[in-house]
Kinemage of the C-alpha trace (Angstrom):
@kinemage 1
@onewidth
@group {chain A} dominant
@subgroup {mainchain}
@vectorlist {calphas} color= white
{ca met a 1} P 14.809 -38.922 53.121
{ca arg a 2} L 18.699 -39.049 53.041
{ca thr a 3} L 21.376 -36.633 54.353
{ca ile a 4} L 24.281 -36.154 52.653
{ca thr a 5} L 27.566 -34.508 53.918
{ca val a 6} L 29.477 -32.333 51.605
{ca glu a 7} L 33.027 -31.516 52.514
{ca lys a 8} L 34.270 -27.918 51.328
{ca thr a 9} L 37.798 -26.443 51.399
{ca ile a 10} L 37.475 -23.092 53.205
{ca tyr a 11} L 40.359 -20.377 52.604
{ca lys a 12} L 41.704 -17.386 54.459
{ca phe a 13} L 41.388 -14.282 52.454
{ca asn a 14} L 45.249 -14.157 51.672
{ca glu a 15} L 45.140 -18.036 50.649
{ca leu a 16} L 42.647 -16.866 47.815
{ca ser a 17} L 43.224 -16.250 44.008
{ca asp a 18} L 43.334 -12.797 42.801
{ca lys a 19} L 39.931 -13.211 40.919
{ca ala a 20} L 38.329 -14.557 44.212
{ca lys a 21} L 39.828 -11.771 46.284
{ca glu a 22} L 38.487 -9.223 43.763
{ca tyr a 23} L 35.096 -11.112 44.156
{ca ala a 24} L 35.231 -11.262 47.689
{ca ile a 25} L 36.130 -7.513 47.950
{ca ser a 26} L 33.296 -6.543 45.711
{ca glu a 27} L 30.517 -8.359 47.690
{ca tyr a 28} L 31.405 -7.066 51.180
{ca asp a 29} L 28.703 -4.579 51.972
{ca his a 30} L 29.757 -1.426 53.555
{ca asp a 31} L 26.492 -0.995 55.329
{ca tyr a 32} L 27.699 1.542 57.525
{ca asp a 33} L 28.133 5.263 56.991
{ca trp a 34} L 31.943 5.435 56.688
{ca phe a 35} L 31.850 8.746 55.913
{ca asp a 36} L 30.579 10.076 59.261
{ca ser a 37} L 33.848 10.654 60.892
{ca thr a 38} L 34.838 12.811 57.797
{ca tyr a 39} L 31.915 14.513 58.194
{ca glu a 40} L 32.489 15.832 61.655
{ca trp a 41} L 36.027 16.420 60.873
{ca tyr a 42} L 34.734 18.709 58.021
{ca val a 43} L 32.211 20.208 60.520
{ca glu a 44} L 35.051 21.509 62.492
{ca lys a 45} L 37.178 22.440 59.814
{ca ala a 46} L 34.520 24.716 58.764
{ca glu a 47} L 34.003 26.578 62.222
{ca glu a 48} L 38.014 27.313 61.970
{ca ile a 49} L 36.846 29.497 58.850
{ca gly a 50} L 33.607 30.580 60.430
{ca tyr a 51} L 31.391 28.745 58.653
{ca cys a 52} L 28.514 27.243 60.441
{ca thr a 53} L 27.515 23.854 59.061
{ca ser a 54} L 26.404 20.245 60.109
{ca ala a 55} L 26.812 16.857 59.056
{ca lys a 56} L 22.985 17.204 57.830
{ca glu a 57} L 24.156 20.171 55.385
{ca met a 58} L 27.035 18.094 53.485
{ca gln a 59} L 26.504 15.630 50.576
{ca phe a 60} L 28.693 13.778 47.990
{ca ser a 61} L 28.554 11.372 45.177
{ca gly a 62} L 31.039 9.446 43.971
{ca phe a 63} L 33.211 8.656 42.361
{ca trp a 64} L 34.410 8.851 38.846
{ca ser a 65} L 31.501 10.123 37.341
{ca gln a 66} L 30.924 13.387 35.637
{ca gly a 67} L 28.788 15.501 38.255
{ca asp a 68} L 30.624 13.646 40.931
{ca gly a 69} L 31.694 15.785 44.072
{ca ala a 70} L 30.700 17.240 47.466
{ca ser a 71} L 29.036 20.415 48.844
{ca ile a 72} L 29.066 21.655 52.115
{ca ala a 73} L 25.977 24.357 52.575
{ca gly a 74} L 25.941 26.410 55.859
{ca thr a 75} L 25.918 30.128 56.734
{ca phe a 76} L 28.710 32.504 57.732
{ca asn a 77} L 27.803 35.441 59.994
{ca val a 78} L 29.364 38.352 58.257
{ca glu a 79} L 30.396 40.225 61.298
{ca asn a 80} L 32.241 37.155 62.994
{ca trp a 81} L 33.785 36.437 59.323
{ca leu a 82} L 35.124 39.841 58.923
{ca lys a 83} L 36.736 40.007 62.528
{ca leu a 84} L 38.205 36.178 61.937
{ca asn a 85} L 39.722 37.268 58.700
{ca lys a 86} L 40.688 40.601 60.470
{ca leu a 87} L 38.780 42.326 57.504
{ca gly a 88} L 37.045 44.932 59.697
{ca asn a 89} L 39.042 48.091 58.531
{ca lys a 90} L 39.161 47.207 54.944
{ca tyr a 91} L 35.103 46.403 54.806
{ca arg a 92} L 34.231 49.027 57.735
{ca ala a 93} L 30.945 50.026 56.024
{ca leu a 94} L 29.792 46.447 55.934
{ca leu a 95} L 30.989 45.649 59.450
{ca met a 96} L 28.855 48.628 60.787
{ca ala a 97} L 25.805 47.229 58.681
{ca ala a 98} L 26.576 43.236 59.927
{ca lys a 99} L 26.284 44.910 63.459
{ca glu a 100} L 23.335 46.783 62.912
{ca tyr a 101} L 21.630 44.063 61.021
{ca asp a 102} L 23.129 40.880 61.964
{ca leu a 103} L 23.961 39.790 58.513
{ca glu a 104} L 24.050 36.304 57.234
{ca val a 105} L 25.213 34.642 53.856
{ca his a 106} L 24.039 31.222 53.536
{ca ile a 107} L 25.826 29.216 50.935
{ca arg a 108} L 23.420 26.634 49.749
{ca gln a 109} L 23.480 23.696 47.200
{ca ser a 110} L 21.423 24.233 44.252
{ca gly a 111} L 20.834 21.776 41.057
{ca asn a 112} L 20.737 18.241 40.252
{ca tyr a 113} L 24.105 17.370 40.984
{ca val a 114} L 26.286 17.280 44.253
{ca his a 115} L 29.394 18.994 43.919
{ca ser a 116} L 30.962 22.541 44.892
{ca arg a 117} L 30.410 24.191 41.693
{ca thr a 118} L 26.644 23.873 42.644
{ca leu a 119} L 27.027 25.969 45.696
{ca cys a 120} L 25.612 29.496 45.743
{ca ala a 121} L 25.657 32.456 47.954
{ca asn a 122} L 22.272 34.018 49.675
{ca tyr a 123} L 22.086 37.140 51.144
{ca asp a 124} L 19.119 39.900 52.172
{ca thr a 125} L 20.457 43.228 51.131
{ca tyr a 126} L 17.184 45.416 50.628
{ca tyr a 127} L 18.025 47.543 53.748
{ca leu a 128} L 21.733 48.136 52.819
{ca asp a 129} L 23.337 51.402 51.273
{ca asp a 130} L 25.383 51.149 48.293
{ca lys a 131} L 28.799 51.187 49.899
{ca pro a 132} L 27.794 48.301 52.375
{ca tyr a 133} L 25.922 46.508 49.669
{ca lys a 134} L 28.797 46.352 47.236
{ca gln a 135} L 30.968 45.237 50.052
{ca leu a 136} L 28.946 42.464 51.005
{ca val a 137} L 28.482 41.062 47.390
{ca glu a 138} L 32.652 41.259 47.261
{ca val a 139} L 32.792 39.381 50.728
{ca ala a 140} L 30.208 36.841 49.681
{ca ser a 141} L 32.040 35.927 46.849
{ca gln a 142} L 35.037 35.203 49.242
{ca met a 143} L 33.013 33.198 51.378
{ca leu a 144} L 31.567 31.099 48.582
{ca asp a 145} L 34.885 30.425 47.458
{ca gln a 146} L 36.001 29.232 50.699
{ca ala a 147} L 32.976 26.804 51.061
{ca ile a 148} L 33.757 25.741 47.573
{ca thr a 149} L 37.468 25.014 48.720
{ca leu a 150} L 36.335 23.166 51.522
{ca ser a 151} L 33.655 21.143 49.630
{ca asp a 152} L 36.544 20.297 47.016
{ca asp a 153} L 38.915 19.257 49.729
{ca met a 154} L 36.456 16.933 51.580
{ca tyr a 155} L 35.430 15.189 48.130
{ca glu a 156} L 39.230 14.260 47.786
{ca thr a 157} L 39.293 13.242 51.486
{ca leu a 158} L 36.303 11.072 50.964
{ca glu a 159} L 37.524 9.583 47.805
{ca lys a 160} L 40.818 8.735 49.345
{ca glu a 161} L 38.875 6.935 51.944
{ca tyr a 162} L 36.762 5.093 49.880
{ca glu a 163} L 39.751 3.892 47.853
{ca tyr a 164} L 41.312 2.233 50.906
{ca ile a 165} L 38.146 0.780 52.225
{ca thr a 166} L 37.643 -0.959 49.058
{ca ser a 167} L 41.648 -2.040 48.617
{ca glu a 168} L 42.636 -5.457 49.067
{ca glu a 169} L 45.017 -4.085 52.088
{ca tyr a 170} L 41.830 -2.840 53.852
{ca phe a 171} L 39.653 -6.181 53.272
{ca ser a 172} L 42.620 -8.468 53.927
{ca glu a 173} L 43.169 -6.622 57.617
{ca leu a 174} L 39.415 -6.675 57.931
{ca ala a 175} L 39.026 -10.291 57.132
{ca asp a 176} L 41.915 -11.365 59.673
{ca ala a 177} L 40.888 -9.256 62.318
{ca asn a 178} L 37.273 -10.997 61.851
{ca asp a 179} L 38.769 -14.645 61.124
{ca tyr a 180} L 36.400 -14.334 57.651
{ca glu a 181} L 36.836 -17.492 55.674
{ca phe a 182} L 35.792 -17.937 52.205
{ca thr a 183} L 34.923 -20.574 49.629
{ca glu a 184} L 37.441 -20.946 46.503
{ca asp a 185} L 35.588 -18.530 44.602
{ca gly a 186} L 35.858 -15.779 47.126
{ca glu a 187} L 32.431 -16.277 48.982
{ca leu a 188} L 32.159 -15.524 52.560
{ca val a 189} L 31.410 -18.614 54.708
């Protein structure tokens, strides 16, 4: 048996060539749920508009391909939403029905893609008279629009966050903070 010792030169990230830096960044495993804090922030934003959701009801796919986007499913309590938006007088018949029947509008994701335009509004109307029914249809459309806007906003936030955590600037800071060292080709030592 024979043992040989090989000397290798190791580099800090900022000492690598551009090609080696690209390789190092591409090989870094984002093995954590980097989007968790964004999800939690959007749960809070949803509450501000009277939309009850959770991180479990949020989905996204990305980035830069057809069909990519985000969707936030959840539930609007009609009475609470009308009060929050100061629309009780405008939709008085609906407000009375919402109090009586505890009406909710459920926003759900449907289809094979995950983006805001796959959201749809579902609600029970079989017990409503004509006027509150028509008002509920109108209000549910507004609620759906809010859910779509919130989903689109979350997708933009996630895209910016992803671009940052896959950037050279971020990786350089990460490598410095963790004393990462690399081979000339950009492989982590």
